[in-house]
N, C-alpha and C positions, 0 to 999 in steps of 0.2 A: 328503427331505421338501421340498415345494415352498414357495415364498415365501408363497403364499396359505394353505397349511396352517399355517405358522408364525404368519401374521397372525391366523388365527382362534384358535389355541391359546395363543399367548403373551399375557402381560399388557402393558400399556402400558410399564411400566418395563423389562420384558425386551426389547421391540422397540426402545426407545430406546437401551438399552445395546448391543444387537446392531448397530444401525446406526452408533452412534458409535464402536464398536470397529472397524468396517470403515473409518469415516472416519479414525480414528487411524492405520490402516495406510497411508494415502496419504502419510504424512510420512516422509522419509528420516532416521530416527533410529537410533542404535545400540542403544538399550536394548531388551530383550526385551518384546514386547507380544502374544505369540501367545495368551496366556491371560488371563483376568480376574486370576488370582493375580499374574502378572507385572506388570500395570499398577497393582495396588494398593499398590505401594511408592512411587509417585509419580515415579520416575525418567524414564520414557517421557514422562509428561505435562510434566515440567519441560523436557525436551529440545524438545518441540513448542513450548512457550511461548517458548523461546529462539530458535527459528526464526521464530515469528510476530512477536515484538516484541523484537529483540535489544537495543535501547536500554534498555528497562525490565527485561528478564530477561536481563541480561548474563552474561558467563562467570564473573564473581565470584559472582553469585547462583547460577548453575547449578552451580558447584563445591560448594555447600553442600547439594545434593540428590544423594545418591550411593547406590550399591547397598550395602545394609546387611544382606544375607542375610535370615535369618528373625527378626532383632531387631525385635519389634513396636513397642517404644518409639521406636526410631530411624526406623522406617517412618512412625510417627505425626508425628515431627518433619518428615520429608520432606513429607508430605501437608499439614501445617499451612502450610509455606512456599508450596506450590503453591496452596492455597486462599486464603491471605492475599494473595499476589501477584496472583492472578487477580482477586479482588474489588477490590483497590486499583486495578488497571488499568481495570476496567470502570467504577468509580465516578469516579475522579479523571481518567483520560485520556479515556474515552469519554463520561463524564457519564451513565451508565445508572442508572436508578432500579430497585433490586432489592428494594424493600420487600414486594412481593407474591410474590417468587420463593422457593420452598422451598429453602433452602440445604442442601447436603449435610453430614452429620455424619461427620467424618473417623474417628471411633471405629468407625463402621459400615463406612466405606469400607475401612478396614484389615482388616476381617473379610470383605471381598469381597461386601458387600451390593449387589445389582444396582441397586436404586433409587437409593442414595446415590452410587455410583460413576457411574451415568448422569447424575446431576445435576452432579457435578463435571466430567465431560467436556462437559456442555452449557454450562457456564460458560466452559470453554476454547474451545468453539465460538463463543461470544460474542466472544472475543478475536480469533479468526480472521476473522470477518465484519466487524470494525471496525478492523483494523489497516491499516497503509499499503498492504499488498499484498492487500486484501480482494477485489479483482476476480479475482485469480489463484486465491484459495482458493475463491471462490464458483463459478468456472468448473470447478474440480476437482470440486466437489460435483455440479454439473450433469452431469458425465461418469460418475457412479456409476450403479449399477443403479436402475431406477425406484422400487422399493420403498424403498431407502435414501434416495433423493432426497426422497421424500415425508415420510418420518419426520424427516429432518434439517431440511427446510424448516419443518415443524411446530414443531420445537425452536427454530429461529430466531425464528419468529413469537411463540412464547411468551416468549422472552427480551425481545422488544420490547413485551410487554404487549398483543399483538394477540389477538383471540378465536381459540381453537383448538378443534378437534374432538378427540374421543378418537382415538388412533392407529388403534384397531381399526375405527372407522367413517370414517376419513379417506378422502374420495373422491379419485380420480385428479385431480391438479391440471390444470384445463383450460388454464391459462396457462403450462404448463411451456415450450412452444415459444416463447412470448412472452418468458419469462425468459431462455432461452437466446439468443434473438435480441438482447435487450437487453444481455446479457453480451458477445456478439460486437461489438455497436456500441460498448460501453464500452471494450473492448480496442482496437478500431480508433481510437477517439477518444483513448485514452491514448497509443498509438503516435504518432499525428499530433501530440499535444500535445508529446511529448518531442522530436519532430523539429523542431517550430516553436521550442521553447525553445532547442534547440541552434543553430538558425539565428539566433535573436534574439541569442544569446551571441556567435556569430561576427560578426554585423553590428555589435554593440557594440564588439568588439575592432577590427574593421576601421575603424570610425568614429573610434575613439581614435587609431589609427595615422595616419589621414588628417588628423585635426586637428593632430597633432604635426607631420606633414609640412607642412601648410599654414602652421603657425606658423613653422617654420624658413624656408620660402620667403618668407613675409612679412617676416621679419627681414632676409633677404638682399636682398629687393626694396627695402626702406626704406634699407638701407645703400648700395646702388648708386644709388638715387634721390638720396640726400644727396651722394654723390660727384659725380654728374653735375651736380647743382645748384651745388655749390661751385666746380666747374671751368669752368662755362659750356659753351661749344661746344668748349673745348680738351681735353675729356676723352678718354681713350683710346677708339678705335673699338670694341674688344672689350667695353668696359663698356656701351656703348650697345646693342650686339647682345644681351649678357646680360640687360640691363634689359628688352628687348622679349620675350626668351624667358621670363624670370621672370614678366612680366606675363600672357603667354599661359598659362603653367603654372598661375598663381595662379587665373585665371578658369576653367580646365578643372577644377581641383581643387575650387573652389567649387561648380561644377555637380554633380560626383560626390559631394560631401558632402551636398548637398541631396537627391540621388537616394537615397543610402544612408539618410539620416535618414527619408525618406519610406517606404522599404522596412521599416526598423526599426519605425516607428509602425504600419504596416499589419500586420506580423508580430505585434507586441505586442497589437493589437486582436483578431486571430484567436486568439491564445493565451488571451486573457481570455475570449473567447466559448466556446472549447473547455473551459476550466476550468468555466464556468457550466454547460455541457451535461453535463460529467462529474459535477458535484455533483447535478444533477437526476436523472441515471441511477442514481447510488448511492443516492439517497433512495428511488427506486422499488424498487430491489432489496431494500434493508434495511427 
């Protein structure tokens, strides 16, 4: 059956679930997720959350969501942890307002209800497009088949309270290519930002080392200066030579320090500019 036929025959909730199940398969988790029944125990969803935001959904949290066989009561416990954790993340970490969003009923999710399972996966999608690696996960969505892209983008728009059409009447997004281009630019900017941050760090370390070296030279320079001053012209010849060498080294080091500080300032300015561009791009995408 073609994607167009499924689009015409399926309901919005069926299409949402079908697309989000395909999206769920893009994550390298160990839990079974080949069927709706597999997913309805909450284990695969919990493992995905652990990948998306490991600081919030850490291994301790993940260990509390385990394969419980056919025990419906324990499946409900798993689903409750997944739903509660996801809502807490979206509200407390992301700051998302979900007052108008139809929350899933885990009692229906455990019964493999398409609409409610789809809503729960949609909330997890909200975590993906708002976590620290959002660009990576949005790029993965952009690489999925066109029909899935459109349904997932609709789900993202709904999560952010934007006007949406019925999935069945959703037109082909004219700006798909613009979104892809923006994602590529974001990735390029992110790589450049990381490179500049590393360069800034290296310059900072080099600057600190040179400051320490300059401080040591200055101390030796002052010591020799005091020696020569106290002995008048009768001081050792090698002290006078060393004095001149240190003076020259000190001046050279001072120039190098000024150059590195200038480079560091320029790099920091570029880094801040890139961070601003990244924030603007991420706002456009989400």
